[in-house]
C-alpha positions as a Python dict, from the first residue, in 0.01 Angstrom:
ca = {
    (1, 'M'): (0, 0, 0),
    (2, 'E'): (-120, 319, 169),
    (3, 'Q'): (239, 423, 244),
    (4, 'I'): (338, 371, -121),
    (5, 'K'): (57, 605, -233),
    (6, 'E'): (164, 866, 24),
    (7, 'L'): (525, 838, -90),
    (8, 'E'): (428, 883, -454),
    (9, 'E'): (218, 1187, -363),
    (10, 'V'): (509, 1344, -171),
    (11, 'L'): (753, 1285, -457),
    (12, 'E'): (504, 1425, -707),
    (13, 'L'): (454, 1747, -509),
    (14, 'L'): (827, 1777, -444),
    (15, 'N'): (930, 1727, -808),
    (16, 'T'): (669, 1977, -931),
    (17, 'K'): (785, 2225, -663),
    (18, 'Q'): (438, 2258, -508),
    (19, 'Y'): (592, 2324, -168),
    (20, 'T'): (292, 2495, -8),
    (21, 'K'): (62, 2209, -104),
    (22, 'L'): (326, 1959, 14),
    (23, 'R'): (345, 2130, 353),
    (24, 'Q'): (-34, 2116, 388),
    (25, 'Y'): (-39, 1751, 282),
    (26, 'L'): (227, 1651, 537),
    (27, 'A'): (58, 1846, 816),
    (28, 'E'): (-245, 1616, 781),
    (29, 'L'): (-36, 1301, 838),
    (30, 'N'): (73, 1139, 1165),
    (31, 'D'): (420, 1232, 1295),
    (32, 'A'): (543, 872, 1285),
    (33, 'D'): (407, 823, 931),
    (34, 'I'): (591, 1136, 812),
    (35, 'A'): (913, 1001, 963),
    (36, 'G'): (856, 672, 782),
    (37, 'L'): (812, 857, 451),
    (38, 'L'): (1129, 1060, 505),
    (39, 'E'): (1334, 745, 565),
    (40, 'E'): (1217, 607, 228),
    (41, 'L'): (1352, 910, 40),
    (42, 'E'): (1702, 974, -88),
    (43, 'E'): (1913, 1189, 143),
    (44, 'E'): (1880, 1506, -68),
    (45, 'E'): (1502, 1463, -98),
    (46, 'M'): (1470, 1386, 274),
    (47, 'L'): (1648, 1709, 369),
    (48, 'K'): (1430, 1914, 132),
    (49, 'V'): (1105, 1769, 267),
    (50, 'F'): (1218, 1813, 628),
    (51, 'R'): (1292, 2183, 569),
    (52, 'I'): (939, 2226, 430),
    (53, 'L'): (778, 2097, 752),
    (54, 'P'): (631, 2357, 991),
    (55, 'K'): (863, 2432, 1287),
    (56, 'D'): (629, 2287, 1550),
    (57, 'L'): (586, 1968, 1348),
    (58, 'A'): (953, 1926, 1255),
    (59, 'A'): (1069, 1848, 1610),
    (60, 'D'): (797, 1585, 1661),
    (61, 'V'): (884, 1414, 1332),
    (62, 'F'): (1255, 1437, 1411),
    (63, 'S'): (1209, 1233, 1730),
    (64, 'Y'): (1074, 936, 1528),
    (65, 'L'): (1370, 921, 1285),
    (66, 'D'): (1653, 674, 1335),
    (67, 'M'): (1983, 807, 1468),
    (68, 'D'): (2166, 812, 1134),
    (69, 'N'): (1901, 1027, 967),
    (70, 'Q'): (1884, 1254, 1271),
    (71, 'Q'): (2256, 1319, 1240),
    (72, 'K'): (2226, 1389, 867),
    (73, 'I'): (1948, 1641, 926),
    (74, 'I'): (2116, 1815, 1220),
    (75, 'T'): (2445, 1859, 1034),
    (76, 'S'): (2264, 2004, 731),
    (77, 'L'): (2065, 2265, 929),
    (78, 'S'): (2178, 2612, 1026),
    (79, 'D'): (2256, 2685, 1392),
    (80, 'K'): (1921, 2855, 1435),
    (81, 'E'): (1725, 2570, 1273),
    (82, 'A'): (1912, 2302, 1470),
    (83, 'T'): (1860, 2490, 1795),
    (84, 'N'): (1487, 2511, 1724),
    (85, 'I'): (1479, 2132, 1689),
    (86, 'I'): (1665, 2074, 2017),
    (87, 'N'): (1453, 2326, 2206),
    (88, 'N'): (1132, 2155, 2093),
    (89, 'L'): (1240, 1795, 2155),
    (90, 'M'): (1146, 1614, 2473),
    (91, 'A'): (1445, 1621, 2707),
    (92, 'D'): (1499, 1244, 2699),
    (93, 'D'): (1498, 1239, 2317),
    (94, 'A'): (1740, 1534, 2307),
    (95, 'A'): (1975, 1360, 2553),
    (96, 'D'): (1970, 1037, 2346),
    (97, 'L'): (2052, 1239, 2034),
    (98, 'L'): (2345, 1425, 2189),
    (99, 'E'): (2496, 1104, 2329),
    (100, 'E'): (2549, 981, 1971),
    (101, 'M'): (2655, 1311, 1812),
    (102, 'P'): (3016, 1416, 1747),
    (103, 'A'): (3158, 1646, 2016),
    (104, 'N'): (3174, 1953, 1789),
    (105, 'I'): (2804, 1926, 1699),
    (106, 'V'): (2705, 1869, 2062),
    (107, 'K'): (2895, 2180, 2164),
    (108, 'K'): (2724, 2386, 1892),
    (109, 'L'): (2375, 2262, 1986),
    (110, 'L'): (2416, 2314, 2360),
    (111, 'T'): (2569, 2658, 2312),
    (112, 'N'): (2262, 2780, 2124),
    (113, 'A'): (2001, 2587, 2324),
    (114, 'S'): (1790, 2762, 2585),
    (115, 'P'): (1912, 2752, 2948),
    (116, 'D'): (1619, 2530, 3055),
    (117, 'V'): (1691, 2280, 2779),
    (118, 'R'): (2063, 2272, 2864),
    (119, 'R'): (1979, 2214, 3231),
    (120, 'D'): (1740, 1928, 3153),
    (121, 'I'): (1978, 1759, 2909),
    (122, 'N'): (2277, 1783, 3143),
    (123, 'H'): (2057, 1648, 3422),
    (124, 'L'): (1975, 1337, 3218),
    (125, 'L'): (2328, 1282, 3087),
    (126, 'R'): (2475, 1249, 3439),
    (127, 'Y'): (2293, 920, 3507),
    (128, 'P'): (2457, 584, 3427),
    (129, 'E'): (2377, 431, 3092),
    (130, 'D'): (2079, 190, 3094),
    (131, 'S'): (1954, 331, 3427),
    (132, 'A'): (1605, 468, 3486),
    (133, 'G'): (1749, 819, 3514),
    (134, 'S'): (1901, 798, 3166),
    (135, 'I'): (1571, 709, 2993),
    (136, 'M'): (1328, 926, 3190),
    (137, 'T'): (1185, 1256, 3072),
    (138, 'V'): (1163, 1568, 3286),
    (139, 'E'): (849, 1700, 3114),
    (140, 'Y'): (559, 1612, 3341),
    (141, 'V'): (274, 1781, 3528),
    (142, 'D'): (339, 1832, 3898),
    (143, 'L'): (87, 1975, 4144),
    (144, 'K'): (113, 2104, 4499),
    (145, 'E'): (-102, 1919, 4750),
    (146, 'N'): (-264, 2242, 4872),
    (147, 'L'): (-401, 2340, 4529),
    (148, 'T'): (-772, 2326, 4450),
    (149, 'V'): (-904, 2126, 4156),
    (150, 'N'): (-968, 2447, 3960),
    (151, 'Q'): (-612, 2567, 4023),
    (152, 'A'): (-476, 2228, 3920),
    (153, 'I'): (-668, 2231, 3591),
    (154, 'E'): (-541, 2582, 3523),
    (155, 'R'): (-183, 2464, 3577),
    (156, 'I'): (-238, 2169, 3342),
    (157, 'R'): (-353, 2416, 3074),
    (158, 'K'): (-28, 2611, 3118),
    (159, 'V'): (226, 2326, 3117),
    (160, 'G'): (33, 2039, 2956),
    (161, 'L'): (136, 2106, 2596),
    (162, 'D'): (505, 2071, 2686),
    (163, 'S'): (453, 1760, 2900),
    (164, 'E'): (502, 1400, 2793),
    (165, 'T'): (160, 1308, 2932),
    (166, 'I'): (-117, 1476, 3132),
    (167, 'N'): (-320, 1164, 3207),
    (168, 'I'): (-149, 1132, 3545),
    (169, 'C'): (-42, 1434, 3752),
    (170, 'Y'): (212, 1399, 4033),
    (171, 'V'): (153, 1562, 4370),
    (172, 'L'): (456, 1703, 4556),
    (173, 'D'): (508, 1849, 4901),
    (174, 'A'): (712, 2162, 4979),
    (175, 'Q'): (1041, 1965, 4951),
    (176, 'R'): (937, 1823, 4609),
    (177, 'R'): (891, 1478, 4759),
    (178, 'L'): (638, 1264, 4579),
    (179, 'V'): (336, 1219, 4804),
    (180, 'G'): (61, 1112, 4564),
    (181, 'T'): (-89, 1102, 4215),
    (182, 'V'): (-415, 1216, 4068),
    (183, 'A'): (-563, 1117, 3732),
    (184, 'L'): (-691, 1385, 3496),
    (185, 'R'): (-1033, 1222, 3475),
    (186, 'Y'): (-1078, 1263, 3852),
    (187, 'L'): (-995, 1631, 3827),
    (188, 'L'): (-1258, 1676, 3557),
    (189, 'L'): (-1523, 1498, 3762),
    (190, 'M'): (-1449, 1653, 4102),
    (191, 'D'): (-1588, 1974, 4247),
    (192, 'G'): (-1363, 2271, 4168),
    (193, 'D'): (-1309, 2361, 4534),
    (194, 'E'): (-1179, 2018, 4636),
    (195, 'I'): (-820, 2013, 4766),
    (196, 'I'): (-571, 1797, 4572),
    (197, 'G'): (-426, 1656, 4893),
    (198, 'D'): (-770, 1522, 4989),
    (199, 'I'): (-846, 1344, 4661),
    (200, 'M'): (-500, 1222, 4554),
    (201, 'H'): (-396, 857, 4549),
    (202, 'E'): (-132, 822, 4821),
    (203, 'N'): (-5, 468, 4759),
    (204, 'V'): (238, 566, 4484),
    (205, 'I'): (458, 310, 4311),
    (206, 'S'): (779, 475, 4193),
    (207, 'I'): (1116, 389, 4038),
    (208, 'N'): (1459, 487, 4166),
    (209, 'T'): (1683, 682, 3929),
    (210, 'L'): (1952, 410, 3942),
    (211, 'M'): (1723, 115, 3873),
    (212, 'D'): (1836, -87, 3569),
    (213, 'Q'): (1619, -29, 3261),
    (214, 'E'): (1541, -400, 3233),
    (215, 'E'): (1401, -397, 3587),
    (216, 'V'): (1203, -84, 3496),
    (217, 'A'): (1040, -278, 3212),
    (218, 'R'): (947, -554, 3457),
    (219, 'Q'): (780, -297, 3684),
    (220, 'F'): (570, -170, 3394),
    (221, 'K'): (471, -527, 3308),
    (222, 'K'): (384, -601, 3669),
    (223, 'Y'): (163, -299, 3728),
    (224, 'D'): (33, -234, 3372),
    (225, 'F'): (107, 139, 3399),
    (226, 'T'): (143, 375, 3104),
    (227, 'A'): (373, 604, 3302),
    (228, 'M'): (569, 576, 3627),
    (229, 'P'): (741, 843, 3838),
    (230, 'V'): (1119, 837, 3890),
    (231, 'V'): (1249, 950, 4230),
    (232, 'D'): (1589, 994, 4391),
    (233, 'N'): (1703, 841, 4719),
    (234, 'E'): (1518, 1114, 4911),
    (235, 'N'): (1192, 1036, 4727),
    (236, 'R'): (1208, 1363, 4535),
    (237, 'L'): (1043, 1350, 4194),
    (238, 'V'): (1300, 1401, 3917),
    (239, 'G'): (1119, 1266, 3609),
    (240, 'I'): (881, 1010, 3460),
    (241, 'I'): (911, 713, 3227),
    (242, 'T'): (636, 643, 2975),
    (243, 'V'): (537, 318, 2810),
    (244, 'D'): (677, 420, 2468),
    (245, 'D'): (1025, 418, 2623),
    (246, 'I'): (957, 74, 2770),
    (247, 'V'): (868, -67, 2427),
    (248, 'D'): (1212, 43, 2302),
    (249, 'I'): (1381, -111, 2607),
    (250, 'I'): (1202, -444, 2560),
    (251, 'E'): (1310, -447, 2195),
    (252, 'E'): (1672, -372, 2289),
    (253, 'E'): (1687, -632, 2567),
    (254, 'T'): (1518, -901, 2357),
    (255, 'T'): (1756, -837, 2067),
    (256, 'E'): (2053, -852, 2303),
    (257, 'D'): (1935, -1183, 2453),
    (258, 'M'): (1881, -1333, 2106),
    (259, 'E'): (2228, -1228, 1992),
    (260, 'K'): (2388, -1373, 2303),
    (261, 'M'): (2207, -1703, 2253),
    (262, 'A'): (2329, -1707, 1892),
    (263, 'A'): (2690, -1655, 2008),
    (264, 'I'): (2713, -1300, 1873),
    (265, 'V'): (2849, -999, 2058),
    (266, 'P'): (2543, -770, 2101),
    (267, 'S'): (2515, -468, 1870),
    (268, 'D'): (2294, -161, 1906),
    (269, 'K'): (2277, -93, 1530),
    (270, 'P'): (2020, -228, 1280),
    (271, 'Y'): (2144, -511, 1058),
    (272, 'M'): (2140, -312, 732),
    (273, 'K'): (2324, -21, 893),
    (274, 'T'): (2601, -231, 1044),
    (275, 'G'): (2912, -242, 828),
    (276, 'V'): (3065, -566, 704),
    (277, 'F'): (3380, -529, 912),
    (278, 'E'): (3181, -439, 1223),
    (279, 'T'): (2955, -742, 1173),
    (280, 'F'): (3267, -955, 1131),
    (281, 'K'): (3410, -827, 1461),
    (282, 'K'): (3086, -912, 1642),
    (283, 'R'): (3085, -1271, 1519),
    (284, 'I'): (3446, -1382, 1492),
    (285, 'P'): (3532, -1406, 1868),
    (286, 'W'): (3269, -1668, 1936),
    (287, 'L'): (3344, -1852, 1611),
    (288, 'L'): (3711, -1877, 1711),
    (289, 'L'): (3615, -2001, 2056),
    (290, 'L'): (3374, -2259, 1917),
    (291, 'M'): (3633, -2373, 1662),
    (292, 'V'): (3892, -2424, 1935),
    (293, 'S'): (3641, -2613, 2147),
    (294, 'A'): (3559, -2833, 1848),
    (295, 'T'): (3924, -2941, 1827),
    (296, 'F'): (3883, -3106, 2166),
    (297, 'T'): (3595, -3306, 2020),
    (298, 'G'): (3822, -3418, 1739),
    (299, 'A'): (4092, -3516, 1987),
    (300, 'I'): (3843, -3724, 2187),
    (301, 'I'): (3725, -3904, 1873),
    (302, 'S'): (4085, -3968, 1765),
    (303, 'S'): (4164, -4129, 2099),
    (304, 'F'): (3900, -4394, 2021),
    (305, 'E'): (4033, -4458, 1671),
    (306, 'D'): (4117, -4823, 1739),
    (307, 'A'): (3776, -4898, 1886),
    (308, 'L'): (3597, -4722, 1600),
    (309, 'S'): (3802, -4911, 1340),
    (310, 'V'): (3659, -5239, 1476),
    (311, 'C'): (3307, -5113, 1411),
    (312, 'A'): (3344, -4835, 1155),
    (313, 'V'): (2967, -4794, 1112),
    (314, 'L'): (2956, -4617, 1450),
    (315, 'V'): (3142, -4318, 1300),
    (316, 'A'): (2844, -4243, 1076),
    (317, 'Y'): (2624, -4180, 1381),
    (318, 'I'): (2856, -3939, 1565),
    (319, 'P'): (2711, -3628, 1387),
    (320, 'M'): (2357, -3739, 1480),
    (321, 'L'): (2455, -3779, 1845),
    (322, 'M'): (2634, -3441, 1850),
    (323, 'D'): (2345, -3259, 1683),
    (324, 'T'): (2089, -3417, 1917),
    (325, 'G'): (2298, -3323, 2218),
    (326, 'G'): (2335, -2966, 2092),
    (327, 'N'): (1962, -2934, 2028),
    (328, 'C'): (1872, -3070, 2374),
    (329, 'G'): (2118, -2837, 2542),
    (330, 'S'): (1990, -2538, 2345),
    (331, 'Q'): (1631, -2612, 2443),
    (332, 'A'): (1719, -2626, 2812),
    (333, 'S'): (1948, -2320, 2810),
    (334, 'V'): (1706, -2100, 2610),
    (335, 'T'): (1420, -2190, 2845),
    (336, 'V'): (1627, -2118, 3155),
    (337, 'I'): (1771, -1793, 3013),
    (338, 'R'): (1419, -1674, 2936),
    (339, 'G'): (1312, -1761, 3291),
    (340, 'I'): (1609, -1569, 3432),
    (341, 'S'): (1539, -1262, 3217),
    (342, 'L'): (1174, -1260, 3334),
    (343, 'D'): (1273, -1306, 3700),
    (344, 'E'): (1097, -1643, 3707),
    (345, 'I'): (1413, -1833, 3803),
    (346, 'E'): (1678, -1748, 4063),
    (347, 'F'): (2004, -1920, 4150),
    (348, 'S'): (1835, -2063, 4458),
    (349, 'D'): (1610, -2260, 4219),
    (350, 'L'): (1909, -2452, 4077),
    (351, 'L'): (1820, -2790, 4232),
    (352, 'R'): (1454, -2758, 4130),
    (353, 'V'): (1557, -2674, 3774),
    (354, 'I'): (1796, -2972, 3760),
    (355, 'W'): (1529, -3209, 3895),
    (356, 'K'): (1280, -3086, 3637),
    (357, 'E'): (1526, -3118, 3348),
    (358, 'I'): (1621, -3470, 3464),
    (359, 'R'): (1257, -3575, 3435),
    (360, 'V'): (1229, -3404, 3096),
    (361, 'A'): (1551, -3579, 2988),
    (362, 'V'): (1408, -3919, 3088),
    (363, 'L'): (1103, -3868, 2867),
    (364, 'C'): (1299, -3722, 2575),
    (365, 'A'): (1569, -3987, 2593),
    (366, 'A'): (1312, -4270, 2605),
    (367, 'V'): (1126, -4145, 2297),
    (368, 'L'): (1439, -4059, 2099),
    (369, 'S'): (1617, -4386, 2176),
    (370, 'A'): (1307, -4595, 2095),
    (371, 'A'): (1252, -4409, 1767),
    (372, 'N'): (1621, -4438, 1681),
    (373, 'F'): (1630, -4812, 1762),
    (374, 'V'): (1341, -4877, 1522),
    (375, 'K'): (1503, -4655, 1257),
    (376, 'L'): (1838, -4837, 1286),
    (377, 'L'): (1691, -5183, 1242),
    (378, 'L'): (1417, -5107, 990),
    (379, 'V'): (1547, -4820, 779),
    (380, 'D'): (1926, -4822, 806),
    (381, 'K'): (1967, -5201, 804),
    (382, 'M'): (1686, -5322, 578),
    (383, 'I'): (1655, -5033, 332),
    (384, 'F'): (2008, -4886, 318),
    (385, 'G'): (2188, -5212, 396),
    (386, 'N'): (2408, -5077, 676),
    (387, 'P'): (2572, -5347, 888),
    (388, 'I'): (2363, -5277, 1198),
    (389, 'T'): (2342, -5552, 1457),
    (390, 'M'): (2130, -5555, 1773),
    (391, 'T'): (2444, -5481, 1974),
    (392, 'V'): (2539, -5180, 1758),
    (393, 'A'): (2185, -5045, 1774),
    (394, 'A'): (2182, -5083, 2153),
    (395, 'V'): (2519, -4903, 2188),
    (396, 'I'): (2401, -4611, 1972),
    (397, 'C'): (2073, -4580, 2165),
    (398, 'L'): (2244, -4598, 2505),
    (399, 'T'): (2493, -4333, 2391),
    (400, 'L'): (2199, -4120, 2279),
    (401, 'I'): (2039, -4148, 2624),
    (402, 'V'): (2362, -4039, 2797),
    (403, 'T'): (2404, -3752, 2549),
    (404, 'V'): (2051, -3622, 2612),
    (405, 'F'): (2100, -3635, 2989),
    (406, 'A'): (2437, -3460, 2977),
    (407, 'A'): (2314, -3190, 2737),
    (408, 'K'): (2002, -3114, 2942),
    (409, 'L'): (2200, -3087, 3266),
    (410, 'V'): (2471, -2864, 3118),
    (411, 'G'): (2216, -2652, 2934),
    (412, 'C'): (2011, -2577, 3246),
    (413, 'T'): (2295, -2529, 3495),
    (414, 'L'): (2538, -2305, 3304),
    (415, 'P'): (2302, -2002, 3276),
    (416, 'L'): (2224, -2022, 3648),
    (417, 'L'): (2591, -2062, 3742),
    (418, 'A'): (2670, -1758, 3531),
    (419, 'K'): (2402, -1564, 3724),
    (420, 'K'): (2541, -1662, 4066),
    (421, 'P'): (2657, -1357, 4260),
    (422, 'G'): (3031, -1325, 4252),
    (423, 'C'): (3105, -1172, 4591),
    (424, 'D'): (2964, -1091, 4930),
    (425, 'A'): (3202, -812, 5024),
    (426, 'A'): (3410, -540, 4862),
    (427, 'I'): (3737, -395, 4998),
    (428, 'L'): (3809, -38, 4887),
    (429, 'D'): (4117, 175, 4934),
    (430, 'V'): (4043, 546, 4959),
    (431, 'M'): (4337, 644, 4737),
    (432, 'L'): (4258, 450, 4420),
    (433, 'P'): (4432, 528, 4087),
    (434, 'G'): (4215, 765, 3887),
    (435, 'M'): (3928, 772, 4136),
    (436, 'N'): (3830, 830, 4495),
    (437, 'G'): (3740, 531, 4712),
    (438, 'F'): (3465, 728, 4885),
    (439, 'S'): (3299, 804, 4552),
    (440, 'L'): (3326, 441, 4444),
    (441, 'C'): (3169, 334, 4774),
    (442, 'E'): (2874, 567, 4711),
    (443, 'T'): (2832, 429, 4358),
    (444, 'I'): (2838, 67, 4476),
    (445, 'R'): (2596, 136, 4759),
    (446, 'R'): (2346, 308, 4527),
    (447, 'T'): (2332, 1, 4301),
    (448, 'D'): (2367, -275, 4562),
    (449, 'Q'): (2228, -248, 4913),
    (450, 'K'): (2330, -601, 5015),
    (451, 'I'): (2702, -622, 4944),
    (452, 'G'): (2933, -566, 5240),
    (453, 'I'): (3190, -285, 5203),
    (454, 'I'): (3514, -237, 5398),
    (455, 'I'): (3718, 81, 5346),
    (456, 'L'): (4096, 75, 5391),
    (457, 'S'): (4276, 404, 5439),
    (458, 'A'): (4578, 570, 5591),
    (459, 'K'): (4341, 848, 5694),
    (460, 'G'): (4262, 772, 6054),
    (461, 'Q'): (4090, 1096, 6150),
    (462, 'E'): (3749, 1059, 6309),
    (463, 'Q'): (3583, 1273, 6040),
    (464, 'D'): (3724, 1042, 5768),
    (465, 'K'): (3584, 736, 5945),
    (466, 'I'): (3248, 906, 5988),
    (467, 'R'): (3242, 1005, 5621),
    (468, 'G'): (3319, 651, 5504),
    (469, 'L'): (3058, 491, 5726),
    (470, 'S'): (2800, 758, 5644),
    (471, 'I'): (2815, 698, 5268),
    (472, 'G'): (2750, 327, 5302),
    (473, 'A'): (3060, 141, 5422),
    (474, 'D'): (3001, -134, 5679),
    (475, 'D'): (3350, -116, 5826),
    (476, 'Y'): (3655, 113, 5821),
    (477, 'M'): (4016, 2, 5876),
    (478, 'T'): (4317, 228, 5909),
    (479, 'K'): (4667, 150, 5784),
    (480, 'P'): (4887, -19, 5887),
    (481, 'F'): (4684, -330, 5957),
    (482, 'S'): (4751, -701, 5988),
    (483, 'V'): (4631, -939, 5718),
    (484, 'S'): (4480, -1168, 5981),
    (485, 'E'): (4265, -886, 6120),
    (486, 'L'): (4148, -794, 5768),
    (487, 'L'): (4056, -1156, 5695),
    (488, 'A'): (3870, -1180, 6026),
    (489, 'R'): (3670, -867, 5947),
    (490, 'V'): (3590, -992, 5596),
    (491, 'E'): (3472, -1325, 5736),
    (492, 'A'): (3255, -1149, 5996),
    (493, 'L'): (3107, -924, 5727),
    (494, 'C'): (3035, -1219, 5497),
    (495, 'R'): (2863, -1402, 5782),
    (496, 'R'): (2629, -1105, 5829),
    (497, 'V'): (2554, -1095, 5455),
    (498, 'H'): (2488, -1469, 5446),
    (499, 'R'): (2273, -1447, 5758),
    (500, 'A'): (2063, -1176, 5598),
    (501, 'E'): (2028, -1377, 5277),
    (502, 'S'): (1929, -1691, 5466),
    (503, 'E'): (1659, -1494, 5643),
    (504, 'E'): (1521, -1398, 5302),
    (505, 'E'): (1505, -1767, 5209),
    (506, 'Q'): (1324, -1869, 5527),
    (507, 'D'): (1035, -2116, 5533),
    (508, 'P'): (711, -2013, 5356),
    (509, 'A'): (522, -1973, 5683),
    (510, 'K'): (761, -1696, 5780),
    (511, 'E'): (812, -1557, 5429),
    (512, 'L'): (536, -1301, 5449),
    (513, 'G'): (627, -1178, 5798),
    (514, 'T'): (626, -806, 5864),
    (515, 'L'): (700, -595, 6169),
    (516, 'T'): (481, -289, 6222),
    (517, 'S'): (544, 19, 6432),
    (518, 'G'): (314, 318, 6386),
    (519, 'D'): (341, 438, 6025),
    (520, 'F'): (638, 211, 5966),
    (521, 'V'): (631, -143, 5824),
    (522, 'L'): (945, -357, 5809),
    (523, 'D'): (895, -613, 5532),
    (524, 'E'): (1128, -901, 5618),
    (525, 'N'): (1059, -1080, 5292),
    (526, 'R'): (1144, -793, 5055),
    (527, 'R'): (1400, -649, 5301),
    (528, 'V'): (1252, -303, 5277),
    (529, 'L'): (1124, -42, 5522),
    (530, 'L'): (798, 133, 5440),
    (531, 'K'): (701, 469, 5587),
    (532, 'A'): (337, 556, 5524),
    (533, 'G'): (350, 314, 5232),
    (534, 'Q'): (662, 473, 5079),
    (535, 'P'): (975, 251, 5054),
    (536, 'I'): (1296, 365, 5221),
    (537, 'E'): (1618, 216, 5085),
    (538, 'L'): (1835, 67, 5359),
    (539, 'T'): (2172, -99, 5360),
    (540, 'Q'): (2202, -446, 5509),
    (541, 'V'): (2338, -302, 5836),
    (542, 'E'): (2064, -36, 5856),
    (543, 'F'): (1796, -297, 5799),
    (544, 'Q'): (1932, -516, 6079),
    (545, 'I'): (1939, -220, 6318),
    (546, 'M'): (1575, -138, 6234),
    (547, 'E'): (1487, -504, 6281),
    (548, 'L'): (1647, -493, 6627),
    (549, 'F'): (1453, -174, 6711),
    (550, 'F'): (1121, -315, 6590),
    (551, 'R'): (1168, -629, 6800),
    (552, 'N'): (1244, -416, 7106),
    (553, 'P'): (1007, -115, 7087),
    (554, 'G'): (1038, 140, 7368),
    (555, 'I'): (1339, -45, 7516),
    (556, 'A'): (1669, 137, 7558),
    (557, 'L'): (1939, -64, 7378),
    (558, 'V'): (2296, -15, 7488),
    (559, 'R'): (2541, 49, 7203),
    (560, 'E'): (2728, -273, 7275),
    (561, 'K'): (2407, -475, 7237),
    (562, 'I'): (2335, -314, 6899),
    (563, 'L'): (2695, -380, 6796),
    (564, 'K'): (2674, -744, 6902),
    (565, 'G'): (2327, -797, 6749),
    (566, 'V'): (2416, -648, 6409),
    (567, 'W'): (2792, -684, 6360),
    (568, 'G'): (2836, -1006, 6556),
    (569, 'E'): (3046, -1103, 6855),
    (570, 'N'): (3370, -1120, 6659),
    (571, 'Y'): (3358, -761, 6535),
    (572, 'F'): (3689, -578, 6595),
    (573, 'G'): (3587, -221, 6519),
    (574, 'D'): (3497, 86, 6722),
    (575, 'V'): (3156, 108, 6888),
    (576, 'K'): (3121, 451, 6723),
    (577, 'I'): (3012, 269, 6407),
    (578, 'V'): (2673, 234, 6581),
    (579, 'D'): (2644, 612, 6620),
    (580, 'V'): (2733, 669, 6255),
    (581, 'N'): (2469, 427, 6128),
    (582, 'I'): (2209, 572, 6368),
    (583, 'R'): (2284, 917, 6227),
    (584, 'R'): (2241, 779, 5875),
    (585, 'L'): (1914, 609, 5968),
    (586, 'R'): (1775, 930, 6113),
    (587, 'M'): (1840, 1106, 5780),
    (588, 'K'): (1622, 846, 5610),
    (589, 'V'): (1356, 781, 5873),
    (590, 'E'): (1294, 1106, 6060),
    (591, 'D'): (1100, 1400, 5918),
    (592, 'E'): (1343, 1631, 6100),
    (593, 'P'): (1667, 1441, 6168),
    (594, 'S'): (1791, 1716, 6402),
    (595, 'H'): (1477, 1671, 6617),
    (596, 'P'): (1410, 1294, 6605),
    (597, 'T'): (1081, 1153, 6726),
    (598, 'H'): (1145, 783, 6660),
    (599, 'I'): (1514, 700, 6709),
    (600, 'M'): (1578, 856, 7049),
    (601, 'T'): (1915, 898, 7216),
    (602, 'V'): (1948, 766, 7570),
    (603, 'W'): (2238, 980, 7692),
    (604, 'G'): (2533, 785, 7824),
    (605, 'Y'): (2369, 454, 7733),
    (606, 'G'): (2243, 397, 7377),
    (607, 'Y'): (1926, 436, 7169),
    (608, 'R'): (1553, 367, 7193),
    (609, 'W'): (1286, 327, 6925),
    (610, 'E'): (954, 507, 6972),
    (611, 'E'): (647, 461, 6752),
}
């Protein structure tokens, strides 16, 4: 009702050309409410009202509009007006806008945008779609750890207006690594001469730039944060994600899950803004598939034509049996899919899920068959006069029991089978069509630390091998090679992957085991290395090397022992793979990799771990 009154007031002022009064009236409203009013207007009226808005308000309102209206407004504005909008948008909102714009408009906007805005937008656009990096914003308050409270508050005054939030400030060291956080309320309550490094909260929970947006949403739910920092692989702060972005992600993911469960190809457009033909294309593939699958049902029924002709009344109950089976299967699958999406169920829980659904099926089948038996004899036979005998009723009820069991089992197992990991190892050729195998290896390793990677190449130079192993490959083979050797290496690699996974699924008494060495903690359950509370991402091989070091502190380990302990006795490769992975570990673990203090070289022998 309130919105209707506001809309009438806006139209009245617009039609009577009281533009100054209209501007004042709009300035008193909330940004989101103004956007809602604009979307209720005709296109011509919307453009007029938007032009009346003050410049500083226009960008804020623009960010709340849907994409279609944003495009209409941008295309109607002059270069100067459009540039003003882009320059005043938050970087993440600007990046989202440009992703959907035609190329000619994007070029025009970026050409006229300020250098800082162009840099921030290009920075966000380089991250994969649906990753944390693609949804973060680069407008945040960062503080140096050597600042005083007074200096920190002065910096907040300078940059706060252009920041997404000032409630939490992020503390960085000289290399822009995230070392802590400090809340604004603490700064206001602390003495002005206090040093930020002394009062900051050091146990910072952060998100990697390549983390999937759905996992990001789970992290927000787990920790109940309103904002979380986003860091790269070197723990350098590159942006933040705020809870308003998470609300949008949850809406998108929920909509996608609902559409999948309804056998519809997911769409990112609102229903009323999706064309008829586009809606048709989203629905028809599954309808065709379901129609074809239904023909098999018809064929099965036809094969029992003679039996059904003896007792034709059974045909009348086939739809009931099919519908009940479909409903039971849907209940089980929807429940399991929800559990999978919330990380409540893993593939390893398959047997537990089946056992639970079997017990549920027993109860459901008992109640349904009993109710149906009574209905057949009392309602169908006595009231409707159907020729139902005790034998027919028993057959229908027994069939119903089997149908419920089958539907529950299929409904609970299929989603988990679809979630089962497809492979343990990847084989990459360096010279791939249209891409470089090294680059692909880096991409895979950033998104999956567990998968084994073998690189095949005709490049047999030592520097090529070192490069491949340094970027995340577990093995490197030069051409020509024998198929038997390749298979042997793949099998050895898969055994290491399986061994690592089995260690993660160890008995509960060992599940919480950790190995500690100085500031380092090796969490064997989560398969992560912590340094002063900060997680360090390791590949499967790197983790196993660190595990070997932690179990043998201060002991010099010969290279062959490391090779045998990590790669296994049947490994065919060069022992230099140990040196490459040690070099890679030093880059992640040591403060100064060129002057290591933890992973020490024992010349002519191997390596030693020091706390």
